[in-house]
C-alpha positions in Angstrom: -60.1 41.7 13.7 -61.7 38.7 15.4 -59.8 35.5 15.4 -61.0 32.8 13.1 -61.1 29.0 12.9 -62.6 26.4 10.6 -65.1 23.7 11.7 -68.1 21.9 10.3 -70.9 23.7 12.1 -73.5 21.5 13.8 -76.1 22.4 16.4 -74.1 20.6 19.0 -70.9 22.3 18.1 -72.5 25.8 18.0 -74.1 25.2 21.4 -70.7 24.2 22.8 -68.9 27.4 21.6 -68.1 29.5 24.7 -67.4 33.3 24.9 -63.7 34.3 25.2 -62.0 37.5 26.2 -62.1 38.7 22.6 -64.7 38.0 20.0 -63.9 35.3 17.5 -65.3 33.7 14.3 -65.8 30.1 13.3 -66.1 29.5 9.5 -68.1 26.5 8.3 -65.8 24.0 6.5 -68.8 22.7 4.5 -70.1 26.0 3.0 -67.3 28.6 2.2 -68.2 32.1 3.4 -70.7 30.8 6.0 -69.8 31.2 9.6 -70.5 32.2 13.2 -69.3 35.1 15.3 -69.1 34.8 19.1 -68.8 38.0 21.2 -67.3 38.2 24.7 -70.9 38.5 26.0 -71.8 35.1 24.5 -73.9 36.5 21.6 -73.6 34.1 18.6 -74.4 35.6 15.2 -74.4 33.8 11.8 -73.0 35.6 8.7 -72.2 34.9 5.1 -69.3 36.5 3.1 -69.5 36.8 -0.7 -68.2 38.9 -3.5 -70.4 41.3 -5.5 -69.0 43.3 -8.4 -65.5 42.7 -7.2 -66.3 44.0 -3.7 -66.3 41.8 -0.5 -69.7 41.8 1.1 -71.0 40.4 4.3 -74.6 39.6 5.4 -75.8 39.0 8.9 -78.0 35.9 9.1 -79.4 36.4 12.6 -78.6 35.4 16.1 -78.3 31.7 17.2 -80.9 31.2 19.9 -82.2 27.6 19.7 -82.1 24.4 17.7 -83.1 25.0 14.1 -81.4 28.4 13.7 -78.3 26.8 12.2 -80.3 25.1 9.4 -82.2 28.3 8.7 -79.1 30.4 8.5 -77.3 27.8 6.3 -80.3 27.8 3.9 -80.2 31.6 3.7 -76.5 31.5 3.0 -77.0 28.9 0.3 -79.7 31.1 -1.3 -77.4 34.1 -1.3 -74.6 31.9 -2.9 -77.0 30.7 -5.6 -77.9 34.3 -6.5 -74.3 35.5 -6.6 -73.3 32.5 -8.8 -76.0 33.6 -11.3 -74.7 37.1 -11.1 -77.7 38.5 -9.3 -77.6 40.9 -6.4 -78.9 39.4 -3.1 -81.9 41.1 -1.7 -80.9 44.1 0.4 -84.0 43.8 2.6 -83.0 44.2 6.2 -85.9 42.1 7.3 -84.6 39.2 5.2 -81.1 39.6 6.5 -82.1 39.1 10.2 -85.1 36.8 9.7 -87.6 37.3 12.5 -85.2 38.9 15.1 -87.3 41.6 16.8 -86.2 44.6 18.7 -87.7 43.1 21.9 -85.6 40.0 21.5 -82.4 41.9 21.1 -83.2 44.4 23.8 -83.9 41.6 26.4 -80.6 39.8 25.4 -78.8 43.1 25.8 -80.3 43.5 29.3 -79.2 39.9 30.3 -75.9 39.7 28.6 -74.6 43.3 28.9 -76.7 45.6 31.1 -77.0 43.4 34.2 -73.3 42.5 34.4 -72.1 46.1 33.6 -74.7 48.7 34.6 -76.0 49.6 38.0 -78.9 51.4 36.3 -80.1 48.3 34.4 -83.4 48.2 36.3 -84.3 51.8 35.2 -83.4 50.8 31.7 -85.9 47.9 31.8 -88.6 50.2 33.1 -87.9 52.8 30.3 -88.0 50.0 27.7 -91.3 48.6 29.1 -92.9 52.0 29.3 -91.8 53.7 26.1 -90.3 51.3 23.6 -91.8 47.8 23.8 -95.3 49.0 23.2 -94.2 50.2 19.7 -91.2 48.0 18.8 -91.4 44.7 20.8 -92.3 42.6 17.8 -90.8 44.8 15.1 -87.8 43.3 13.2 -84.9 45.2 14.5 -83.3 45.6 11.1 -86.5 47.3 9.7 -86.3 50.2 12.1 -85.1 53.4 10.4 -84.0 56.8 11.8 -87.5 58.2 11.0 -89.0 55.5 13.2 -86.6 56.4 16.0 -87.5 60.1 15.7 -91.3 59.3 15.8 -90.8 57.2 18.9 -88.8 59.9 20.7 -91.2 62.6 19.7 -94.0 60.7 21.5 -91.9 60.4 24.6 -91.0 64.1 24.4 -94.6 65.1 24.7 -94.4 63.9 28.3 -90.8 64.9 29.0 -87.8 66.1 26.9 -85.3 64.7 29.4 -87.0 61.3 29.4 -86.9 61.3 25.6 -83.2 61.9 25.7 -82.8 59.1 28.3 -84.7 56.6 26.0 -82.6 57.8 23.1 -79.5 56.9 25.0 -80.7 53.5 25.9 -81.9 52.5 22.4 -78.8 53.9 20.8 -76.7 51.7 23.0 -78.8 48.6 22.2 -78.5 49.3 18.4 -74.8 49.7 18.8 -74.6 46.4 20.6 -76.6 44.8 17.8 -74.4 46.5 15.1 -71.3 45.1 16.7 -72.8 41.7 16.7 -73.7 42.2 13.0 -77.3 41.8 13.6 -77.9 45.1 11.8 -75.9 47.0 9.2 -76.2 50.5 10.8 -77.5 52.2 13.9 -80.7 54.1 13.2 -80.6 55.8 16.6 -77.3 57.6 15.8 -79.3 60.8 15.0 -78.4 63.8 17.1 -80.5 64.5 20.2 -83.0 67.1 19.2 -85.0 67.5 22.4 -84.2 70.3 24.7 -84.8 69.0 28.2 -86.0 71.8 30.5 -83.6 71.7 33.4 -85.4 70.9 36.7 -85.4 73.5 39.5 -82.1 73.1 41.3 -83.2 73.8 44.8 -86.4 74.7 46.7 -86.4 78.3 47.9 -87.4 79.2 51.5 -90.8 80.2 50.2 -91.2 76.8 48.5 -90.3 75.0 51.7 -92.7 77.2 53.7 -95.4 76.0 51.3 -94.6 72.3 51.0 -93.2 71.4 54.4 -96.5 72.0 56.3 -98.4 70.1 53.6 -96.1 67.1 54.0 -96.7 67.1 57.7 -100.4 67.8 57.8 -101.3 65.2 55.2 -99.9 62.5 57.6 -99.0 60.2 54.7 -95.9 58.1 54.1 -95.1 60.2 51.0 -95.1 63.4 53.0 -92.9 61.7 55.7 -90.5 60.5 53.0 -90.1 63.9 51.4 -89.4 65.4 54.8 -86.7 62.8 55.3 -85.2 63.4 51.9 -84.7 67.0 52.9 -83.5 66.3 56.5 -81.0 63.6 55.5 -79.9 64.6 52.0 -79.8 60.9 50.9 -80.3 59.8 47.3 -83.6 58.6 46.0 -83.1 54.8 46.2 -81.2 55.0 49.4 -84.3 56.0 51.4 -86.9 54.3 49.2 -85.3 50.9 49.7 -84.2 51.4 53.3 -84.9 48.5 55.7 -85.8 48.7 59.4 -82.8 46.6 60.3 -80.6 49.5 59.1 -82.4 52.2 61.2 -81.4 53.1 64.8 -82.5 55.8 67.1 -80.1 58.5 66.0 -78.9 57.3 62.6 -79.4 54.8 59.8 -76.6 52.8 58.1 -76.3 52.3 54.4 -73.9 49.3 53.8 -73.6 50.0 50.1 -73.9 53.3 48.3 -73.3 54.9 44.9 -69.6 55.2 45.6 -69.4 51.6 46.9 -68.7 52.8 50.4 -70.8 52.3 53.5 -72.4 55.5 54.9 -73.8 56.6 58.2 -76.7 59.0 58.0 -77.2 60.9 61.3 -80.7 61.9 62.3 -81.8 65.2 63.7 -84.5 65.2 66.4 -87.0 66.2 63.7 -86.0 63.2 61.5 -86.1 60.9 64.6 -89.7 62.0 65.3 -90.7 61.2 61.7 -89.1 57.8 61.7 -90.9 57.0 65.0 -94.2 57.8 63.3 -93.4 55.7 60.3 -92.4 52.7 62.4 -95.9 52.7 64.1 -97.5 51.8 60.7 -94.8 49.9 58.7 -93.0 47.9 61.3 -94.8 44.8 60.1 -92.6 44.9 57.0 -88.8 44.7 56.7 -89.1 47.9 54.5 -89.5 51.4 55.9 -91.6 52.2 52.9 -93.3 49.0 51.8 -95.1 48.7 48.5 -98.8 49.6 48.7 -99.4 46.7 46.3 -97.4 43.8 47.7 -96.0 44.4 51.1 -93.0 42.1 50.5 -91.2 44.7 48.4 -90.3 48.3 48.8 -92.2 51.1 47.0 -91.0 51.3 43.4 -91.2 55.0 42.9 -92.3 58.3 44.6 -92.4 60.0 41.2 -96.3 60.0 40.8 -96.6 61.5 44.2 -94.0 64.1 43.5 -95.8 65.1 40.3 -99.0 65.5 42.3 -97.3 68.0 44.6 -95.9 69.9 41.6 -99.3 70.0 40.0 -101.2 71.2 43.1 -98.7 73.8 44.4 -96.9 76.4 42.5 -93.4 75.5 43.6 -91.6 74.9 40.2 -90.4 71.8 38.4 -88.4 70.3 41.2 -87.2 66.7 41.7 -86.3 64.6 44.6 -82.7 65.3 43.9 -83.5 69.0 44.4 -84.2 68.2 48.1 -80.6 66.8 48.4 -79.3 70.0 46.8 -81.5 72.1 49.0 -80.2 70.4 52.1 -76.6 71.0 51.2 -77.3 74.6 50.3 -78.9 75.2 53.7 -75.8 73.6 55.4 -73.6 76.0 53.5 -75.8 79.0 54.5 -75.5 77.8 58.1 -71.7 77.8 58.0 -70.8 74.2 57.4 -67.5 73.7 55.6 -67.3 72.0 52.1 -65.7 69.0 53.8 -68.6 68.5 56.2 -71.1 69.0 53.4 -69.2 66.3 51.3 -69.3 63.9 54.2 -73.0 64.6 54.7 -73.7 63.9 51.0 -71.4 60.9 51.1 -69.1 62.3 48.4 -65.6 60.9 48.3 -63.0 63.3 49.7 -60.5 63.3 46.8 -57.9 65.7 47.9 -54.5 64.3 48.8 -54.8 65.0 52.5 -58.0 63.0 52.9 -57.0 60.3 50.5 -53.7 59.6 52.1 -53.5 61.2 55.6 -56.8 61.9 57.3 -58.7 58.8 58.4 -61.5 60.6 60.1 -65.2 60.9 59.1 -66.1 64.0 61.1 -69.0 62.3 62.8 -69.5 64.9 65.6 -69.4 67.8 63.1 -71.8 66.1 60.6 -74.2 65.2 63.5 -74.1 68.9 64.6 -74.6 70.1 61.0 -77.5 67.7 60.5 -79.3 69.0 63.6 -78.7 72.5 62.4 -80.4 71.6 59.2 -83.5 70.3 61.0 -83.6 73.4 63.2 -83.4 75.7 60.2 -86.2 74.0 58.3 -88.4 74.1 61.4 -87.7 77.8 61.8 -88.8 78.8 58.3 -91.5 76.1 57.6 -92.9 75.0 60.9 -92.2 72.5 63.8 -92.4 68.8 63.8 -94.5 68.0 67.0 -97.0 65.4 67.9 -96.4 63.9 64.4 -98.2 60.7 63.5 -99.3 58.7 60.5 -102.6 56.9 61.1 -102.3 54.2 58.4 -100.3 52.8 55.5 -101.2 55.5 53.1 -99.0 57.2 50.5 -101.5 59.9 49.7 -102.7 61.3 46.3 -100.7 60.7 43.2 -100.7 62.1 39.7 -102.3 59.8 37.2 -100.5 59.7 33.9 -102.9 59.9 30.9 
């Protein structure tokens, strides 16, 4: 139960209330039953408690956001009190309970107050909301949204991708839970079970797939083709290469100061990868980014996904993803005789066995460098050599256009 205290609520006093380690409530000394709840994230929500047919009830009266909200919430509380005194049942309309609080307002507060401080993936959450949710619900009162509305929204996303529909479902379910805990809504309409079967992406690219795609990536002489070659040759994660800066790149390696496991990581470059980096440097050295945005050169490219979709559409190589290149690289290393320890270091996985956690302070640099060169040689052997490679201009090549 949240801790409570009694004060006469004024705008100045409400603004002065600060979040604490645990949520707490402040009851208004002027109007019994009326009060304010403050969450640890700073969300302030008005409520009114009353009795109906011998049962204790509680209505949320909206989020405090700016001057005037207090007066509005107090008027609503007084209206409910007047109805209960007359023996009438207060309206159960969820829109009336939360006033004009829209899903967009709650979602943006969730991003600022919860997602940014707690989630590394908050930027992808913002992109998903802007792409799939705000067009339908930005101005919709959050308490008016029903499970059927959630299902309709997700069915629309599922027409494009079942896995993306499940991802959107996860995000909006979390937002509704957050709003429910703040008593902005009375239930979570997104608590329905996931019903979309996401077709699993192809785990790795076969040798035949590589023999098809690798020459295309090289012959197109585009930044996207170069990037896909490097994803395969280095095994790094999507954002690690996409947001790489030239200050991190050296002749035989590049350095990642912060990675998914919060540890720095050295990525060694085979001679094939060095050739590709040299070609990229010829056209993007004007920017601090290895892969600058084609729109504004002061930022990195935001996504390779439209280009990946184009390759999948043009060539019959399955429903693969960028992460499949990382899996393909590690699979080739295993086929070429690399130990699981070397593969883990190559992938920048934490070595969690007791020996490496407590006794071995060695990162197998020479062995990983040798394995990385072996990976490059293997790819050249089955798919074609990297020789005289160049990129004539800043061009990411053709991309799939979403309709």
